[in-house]
N, C-alpha and C positions, 0 to 999 in steps of 0.2 A: 855409851852402854853397848855392850857386846850382844849382837843378835845371834841366837843359837842356830845351828844348822837345821833344826826341825822347823823353826819359824820360817827360815828361808825357803825350805821345801814347800811349806803350806802356801806361802805367797806365790811361788812358781806354779803350784797346782791351780790356785785361783785364777792366776793370769792365763794359764793354759785353758781353763774352763771358759773364761770370758772370751778368749780368742776363738775357741770352738763354737761358742754360742753366737758370736758375731759372724763367723763363717757360715754357720747353719742358717742364720737369718738371711745372709747374702744369697745362699743357695736357694732358700725358699722364695726370696724376692725375685731372683733370676728365673726360677721355675715359673713363678706367677706371671712375670712379664712375658716369658717365652711361650708358655703353654696356654695361659688364660687370656692375656692381653695382646698376645703376639699378632693375631689376625687384625685386631683393631688398630694397633700401632703401625703395622705394616701398611694398612690401608691409608692411614693418615699420612704416612711418609710418602706413599705413592701419589696421594692426592696433592701433596705439596710439590711433587715433581711433574705432575701431569699437566699438560696444556691441551685445551680443547678448541678445535675449529668448528663452529656451529654450521649445521646444514638445516635450513628451514624446512619444516613440513609443508607439503602442498596444501594450501587452504582450499576447503571444499567449494565446489561450484554452487552457484545459485541458479536454478532453472525455473521456468514457468510451469504451469500445470500440464503442459504438453511436451515438456522436455527441452524447450528452447532455452539455450544458455544465456543468462542475463549478466553473469559475473563469473570470471574465471581468472586463473593465474598464468602469468608468463614468467618462466624461469629466467632470472637475471643474475649476472655475476656481482659479487661484492668484494672489494679489495681489503685485506686485513694484513697487519704487520705483527711480527714477533720482535719487539724492539731490541732484545739482547742479541738476536741473531743478525741484526743489521749492522754490518761492520763499518761501512762508509755512509753514515747518516746524511751528511751534507750532499754527497754525490747522489744518493738514492732519492733524496727530496728534490734535487734538481731535475732528475729524470721523470719523477712521478707527477710533479706539480702541474705541468702543462696538460698532461693526460687526464688529470682529475679536476681540472678547472679550479685550482686553488693556488694561492701564493706559495712560493718556496718556503717562506717563514712558517706558514701554517702547516705545511707538510712536515717540516723539520721538527716543529713542536710536537706533532703527533708521534713521530718516530722516536722522540726522546722521552716519552712518557715512561714512568717507572711501573709499568704494568706488563703482565705476561703476554696478552694479546690486545691489540688496538684496532678498532675499525677506522679506516681512513675516510671519515665522513665529514661533510655530506657528499662531497664529490665522488667518493669511492663506493657509494651505496647504489645498487641497482643500475649498473652501467651497461652499455651495449656489449654484445658478444665481440664485435670488432675491436673495441677498446680493451676488453679483457685479454684478447689474444695479443695485442701489442704489448701489454704489460707482461704476459707470460714470456714473450720473445726476449724481453730484457734480461730474464733469468737473474733477478735481483735477490740476493740472500735475505731471508727473513720476510719476504713479501709473498703472500699467499692469496690465490684467487678462490674464494668460497662461493657456494651457490646461495641465492636468495630468491624470493618470489615477489613479483609486482602484480597488483590487482588490476584487472582490465575489464572495462564495461563496454561491450561491443556496440550497444545501441545508444551510446553517449549519455544523454540526459533522461532516457526513458525510465520511468518508475524510480527516479532518483530518491524521492523521499521515502519510498518503501525500502529500497536496497541500502541506502546509506553509503558509507565509504570507509576505507581503512587508512591508518596512519603509516608512517615511514617503517615501522616494525611489523607491518601487516596485521595490526590489531584493529578490530572493529571500533569505530568511533561514533557512528550514528546508524539509524535504521536497523534492519535485520542483521547487518554486519556486526553491530554492537550487541543486539538482543541475544543472538545465538553465537557469539564469538567463540565460546569454549568448544562447542561441537564443530564449528567450522575450522578452527585453528589447527586441530591435531596436536601432535607432540613432536617437537624438533629433534633432529638427530645431530651427530657430531663425529668428528675424527679426533681421536685422542692420541697423544704421544708423550714420552717421558723425556725430560731434560733436566740438566743440573742447574744450580743457582745462576750460572752464567748464561743459561739458555742453550747450551750445547746438547745435542741429542745424546742420550745415554746409550752406550754400546750394548748391542744385543736386545735393545727394547724395540718391540714391534708396534706399529700403529694399530689402534683399535677403532673400528668403525661401528657406530650405532646408527642403524637405519631410522630415518624419520618416519613417524606414523601419520599418514595424511588425514586431514579432516574429512568429515562426512559431507556429502552433497545435500543441499537443501532444496526441496521442491516446494514452490509457493502455490497458493490458491490462485494467484494472479494469472490471467490469460493475456499473453503478450499482444494479441490482436485487439482485444477489447481495450487494453491499456493504450495502444497506439491510437485507437479511435478517440478515446477520451482526450489525449494530449493534443491531437489534431484540432479538436473542437475548442479546447481551451486556448490554444494559440490564436485561432481565428477570432474568438470572442475578445481576447485582449487587444488584438489589432483593430477590430471593428468598433469596439466600445470604449477603448482608451480607459479601461477600468484600473483601479488601484490593485486589484487582485481577483483571483477566481479559483475555485476548487471544486472537485467532483469526486464522488465515491460511487462505485458500482459494486453491488453485492448480490449473492444468491440469497434471497430472503428466507429460504427454507432451512439453511444450516449455518449462516454467518460467514461463509467463505467470501473474502474480498476478491472480486474479479478484476478490479482496477481502482487506482486511487492516484490523484495527481493534484498539484497546486501550481499556481502561477503568482509571483515569479518562481521559476524553477532554476535548476543548476545542473552542472555536469560533475558527477562523483569523481571522475578521473582528474579534475582540476578544480576541486572545491576551494582551493586557496584563493582563487580569483573572484570569489563571491563574498558578499557580506555575511557575517556569521548568522544573522537572524534569518537569512534565506534558507540555509541548509540545516539550521538547528530547529526551526519551527515547521513542523509538518501540519500545515493549516487544517486539513480535514479532521485531525484529532486534537489539535492544540487551540484552534481559534474558538473563542466563546463570544456569543452575541445573542441578542434577542431574536428568536426565530421568526416572529411574525406568524402569518396565517398557516404555515405548515404545521404549527403546534396545535391547531384546531382539531387535527385528526385524533389527538389524545383526548380532548374534551368530548368529541363525538363518540369515541370508543367507550369512555366511562358512562356517558348518558345512555347509550344503547345497552351496555352490559347491565346497568342498574335499572333498565326498563323505565327510564324517565321520559322517553319520547318515542313516538311512532313517526317515522320520517314522512309517511304519506298522509296519515290521518290528522296529525296535529298541525296547527297553523300558528303563524306569528305575523304581527304587523310591525313593519320597520319604517318609522318616520324619518330615519336618517341619523338618529342619535338615541342615547339612553342616558338618563340621569341616575347616578348612583352616589348616595351619601354626599350630595352637593356637587359632585363632579359630573361634567358632561362628556360622555364617551361617544365619539362619532363613528358612523359607518363611512367606508371609503367612497360610497356613492352619495353625492350631495342630493338631498331630498329623499334618500332612502329607497327601498325596494317595494314598499307598500305591503299588501297582504301576500303571504307566501307560505307554502308548506315548509316543513323543516328540511326536506330534501332540497328545496330551492334555497334555503338558508345556507346549506353546505355548498351548493352549486355557485351561489352568488358570493360566497365568503363574507357573509353578513355579520359584522361585529356585534350589533345589538342582539341578534339571534343567538350567538354563542354566549353572550353574557347571560341570557335567559337560561341556557343549558347549564352554565356554571352555577347559577343561583339555585336551580333545581337540585343539583348535586350537593351543594354545600362545600365548605372549605375542607373539612376532614376527608370526605369521600373523594373529591377531585384530587387533592394532593396525595392521597393514598395511591390512586391510579398513576399519577405522574411519577411517583417514586417506584412503583411496581414496573413501569415501563422503562426504568433505568436512569431517569434523569436525577441529577444531584450527586451522582457517583460515577466513577470511571467504568467504562464498559469492560476493561481488562484486555483490550486488543494487544497483541504481542508486538508492540512498537513503543519506543520511548517518547516521552513528552506529552502524554495525554493529560487533559485537564478534566476537572470535575464538573464545571458549570456551577451556577448559583441559583438556589431556590429561596423563596421567602421562608423564614422560620415560622412555625405555627403561630407564635405570639405576635408576629408582624402582619398576619393576614387579616385584614378588615374587609368590608364590603367592596371597596375600590380595588384592593389587591386581588381579591377573588375574581372580580369582573375582568380586570386586565389580563390576568393569567389565563383566563378561559379562551382568550383569542391571541395569546402568544406574546404579550408585552409585560415587561417587569421581571421575567425570568431570563436566565442566561444558560445557553446550552451549547454543545459542540455538534458539528456535523455528524460525527460517527454515532453519537447518542440518538440523533434523529433517525438515521438510517436503521439502526438496530430496533428502535421503538416502532417505527412505521412497519418494518418487516414483521414484527410480532403482531401488529394490528391486522395485517393482510394474509399471514401464512397459516392462520388457524388459531392464533393466540399465543404462540410460543416465543419467548424472548431468548435469543441465542447470543452467545459471546462471539463477537467478530474476531476473525483471525486471518493471518496471511501465510502461516506455515502449514503445509499440507502433509509432507512426509520427509523422512531422513533416509538417504540412500547410500549404500556402501559404494565408494568410487571404484573399487577393484572389480567387484562382482556385478554391480548394477542392481543388486537385490535391495528391496525395501527393508530397512532396519526397524523403522517405527512409522506408523501412520497416525497423524493427529486427527482425532475424532471430533466431530461437532460437539460443543458443550452447551447443553440446555441450562439456562439460568433459572427460569420459572415459567409456568403458564400464567398468563395475565388475563385473558378473556376467553370466551367460549368460541367454538368453531362457528356457531350460528351468528354470533355478533361479528366475527371476522368476515363472514360472507356478506353481511349487510354493509360493512365498511367498504369492502371491495366494490360492491355495486354502487354505493354512493359516490365513491371517488372516480369510478368509471363515468358516472353521470356528470361529474365536475368537468371532465375532459370533453365529453360529447356535447354538453349543454351549457356549461358554465365558464368560469374564469380560466380554466386550463385548456381551452380550445386549441392553442398553438402547439400543444403536445400531441394532438390527435394524429394517429398513424393509420391510414386506411389499410384494412386487411388484418389489423391486430386490435385487440381490446385493451386499450390503455387506460389506466387509472392514475390519478395524481392530484396534487394540491399546490397552489401557488403560495408564495410568501414574499411580503415586502415589509421590511423593518427599518425604522429610523435608526441611524447610528447615534451612539452616545459620544459626543465630543466635548471634552472639558466638563464632564458631569451633567451635560444638558443634551436633550434631543436636538439633533441637527435637522433643520427644515429642508436642507438641500442634499444631504448625503444619506444613502440607503444601502443596505445589503439586500439584494433581491434574489429570490431562490425559487426552485421548483423541485419537488420530489415526485417521481413517477415510477410506475411498475407495469409490467406486461408479461403475458396476457392476463387480463383481469380475472379470468376464470381459473387460471392455474399459474400464478406468478413465477417466472423463471429468472427475472432480473429486476432489481430496484436501482434506480439512479437518482442521486441527489446532486444538484449543481447550485452553487451560490456565486454571485458576482458582486464584488465590493465596489460601490460607488461608480457605476457605469455612467458615461457621459450621455446626456440626452434623456429619453424616457426612462423612468426608474420604477418599473412594475415587474414583479416576478413572472406574470403571465406573458408579458411582452418580451422580456430580455432572457430569462432563464429557461422558460418552457421550450422555446425552439431549439436550444442547445441540447436539452435532455431528449427531445424528439429525435434529433440526428444521431445522438449516441445510442439510444435504444433501437432505432430502426436498423442501423448498421450492425449492431450487436446481435439482435434477434435473427437477422438474416444469416450472419456468420455462425450463430449457434445452431442453425437449422430448425428453429422453432416454426412450426406450421402456422400459417395464417388462419384466422377464425372467420367464419361466415355469419356468426350470430351476434356481431357487435352492434352497439347502439349507433343509430344514424346520427351524424353530427348535425347540430343546429348551426347553420352557417349565418354569420353576421354580415351586415352590409359591407360590401367590398371584397368578401372572401369568395373564392371560386369553388363551386361544388365539384365533387369527384363522381365520375360515372364509370360503369363497367363497359369494357370494349366487347361488342357482340362478335359472333363468329360470321365472318364475311366470305370465307372460302366456299366456292361453288356457286356463289350468287353472281348475277350479272350486275353491272353498274346501274342499269335501269331499275332492277328490282330493289337495289339498296336505296336509291333515292325515292322510289315510290312507296315502298312498303315498310321502311324502317324509320324510327324516330331518331334523327341524326343529332347527336350531341357533339359532333366533332367534324372536322374538315378532312377531305380525302386528298391524297397525293398519289397519282397513278404512275406506274412504270411498266414497260413492256407493251407488247401488242396483244390483241385478242379482246374478247368481250366478257370473259369470266375471271373471277378472282381465284388465283391458285396459291397465293400466300399473302400474309399480312404481318405488319409490325406496328404496334405491339400485338402480341397474340391475344386470341379470344380469352376473355375472363380477366384480363389485366384491368387495373383501376387507374384511370388517368383523370386529369382535370378536364371539366367540360370545355369544349372548344379546342382540345388538343388535335394535332394532325395525325391521322392514321395512314401509313403508307401501304398501298395495295399493289400487288404484282399481278399482271394480267396474262392470260393465256387462252388456249382453245377450250371448248366445252369438254373434249375428251381428257385434256390435262386436268381440268377442274374436277371431273368425276373421279379420276384416278387418285387425286390428292385427297378428296373426301373419303374414299374407300380406305386409303392408307391411314388417315387420321382415325377413322372408326376402329380399325384393327388395333391401333396403338391404345386406344381408350379401353378396348376389351381386355388387352393384355395388362394394362396398368390402370385399373378402375380407381 
C-alpha cells in the first residue's frame, strides 16, 4: 500500500512533537535537579567524599562546693588511620605495632578495614604525648594523631560512689558522671577533608575545622573536707571492727544538700576495672535496704507527738521487759525491763514495749500515714542512680503484731538515704526535702554560674512545735540515754541508736546485725545530720557502742571545720560507771601555785615549766573542756610578768567580747 506524502509529513510532525516533548521534559528535569535539588544532591555528594577526624569536647570538671576539683580531663592523643591512604599496610603495621602494644597481625587487620577512618584501638586510644610524638616522627601516610580526653580523679577513691566514672569513650557510666552525662560531655568537634573513592585528597579542597563545645562544669553540694573526714573514719572502722561493710551520709538537714557520702568497700574510679562490679555499681547509702531498728522509732515518736497521743514528761509507762501482742511476745533489749518510766525515758532508753504502746495509741492507719509522709516506701529522688524503694507492709497485711513491730523498726525495709531525709524533716521544723548532690552548673570559659539547683521541698510533715520536742528528746537520748557515746562536750548533740538483726536465708540471724546511729548538731539549730551504719562488726554489736562513736568523730571534726560556735546551754551528760567526766579549765594566769592548790577545786594535775612563782601562761587555755584528771601545763614567771599578762588578756577580752 502506497503511503501518501501527507501521511508521511503528519508522522514526521508527530515524531518531532514527541521529541520536543521529551526534550522539554528533560529540560524541566534538569532544571529541577539543578535548581531545586541541586543543593541537597551536592551536599550528599560532598558528604560521600568527606572524611572526618573527630576532636573530643573537653568534659566538664566536677568540683566540690568550695571549688576544689574532684574530676577533670587530661588531653591525650589517639591514633587513627585512613586505610585507603596507607600505601604500605604491612610496613606501617610493622612500625606501629610495638608502639601501640599490639601484634603486627592486629595492626594490619585494622589498617585493612574497608572503612574511611579507623581508630587503632585499644592500644592507640589515649596514649602518652611522648608516644604520639614518636608516631608523628615516623611520618606514615594515612596515619593521623587526633586529640582525645582522659578522665582524671586527683583524690583517687574519694567520693567514688558519688562521682562515678567514665568509659573508654569518655561517657559517664555511674554516679553523677552518668546522671549528668549530657551536660558534662559537651559537643565533639572535627576536622573534615574531601577525598575521592581511592582516598586521595581532592585537589583544591580545604580542610574544615569544627571547634568542639566543652561541657559545663558541675559544682556539687559535697564538701571535700567533710567527705575526707567521713572516709577516714570509715576506713578506721573497717580496720578496727573487721566488718562486712559500712556507710555514712552527712547532710544539711535544712535543705537536703548532701555534704558527704561514702561506703566501704570502696573503689578507685580511675581503675574501676580492678574491682568487682557490685562494689562500684552498688552505692550502699542509697541502694542498701534493711530493717532500720531503733532509729526508726523517731518516726513513731514524731507521729505520737504530732497527734498529741503522749506527753513525754507527764505520761508514764511500766516496762516489765516484754509485751504480749496477739499471742506474740516482743521483748525489750534490757532483760527485766526498765520498770516505771516517763515516755521521755522510754525514748532515752530505746524501750521497745514503750514504743509498741505508742504505736497502739496511733493505730495502723495513722502510723503508716506518717511513715509514708516521711518518705518511706518510695524513692527520695536523689540525683544518683541505683536508689531503692524499701518495703512497707501493705495495709491488708498489718495486724496487731505488724503494727507493734513496725513501731520500733522491725518488719519494714528502708534505705539509709530515706532515714536521713526523714529524720531531717523531724528535726528541721517538719519539712521533708529531696536530697541532692548537684548544686550548680558553671560555664568553664567565663566561670559564671549558668544554673543553680534550688532545694526542693517535698511536703510539710509535722509542725515546728512537734519538731522542737523531737530535737529536745533526742538531745536527751545522747545526754542521758543510749546515745551517750555520741556526746560532744561544747555542742548540743541529738541522736538515736539502731541495732537490727540481719535477715539471712529468710530468717533473723542471732549473730549478725547492722548497727547504726543517726545524730545531728547543734540540737537548738541543726547544721549537720550524720548517719552511719556498720554491717556485721566483730565483737559487740550495739549501735550505741559501735556506730555512735564514729558519728561523734565525724560530727565533731565537721562542726569545727564548719566554724559552728559551741553552745553553753547544753544538757549535762549523765556519766555511766567507768566513764570519765569532763570539766572546764579555770583561768590560772596571774595566780601563784600556792593560791591554786589552796583556793581552787583541782580536777586536774599540773606540770610546771620555767622559773618564778606566778603563772604567766597555761595550756589548755581557760574555758577549755577536758576530762577530769587531765594534765594542765603552766608556765611560770615573775609577779610583774604575770600582772602584764593579765592586763594584756583583759584588753583582748574588751576588744573581742
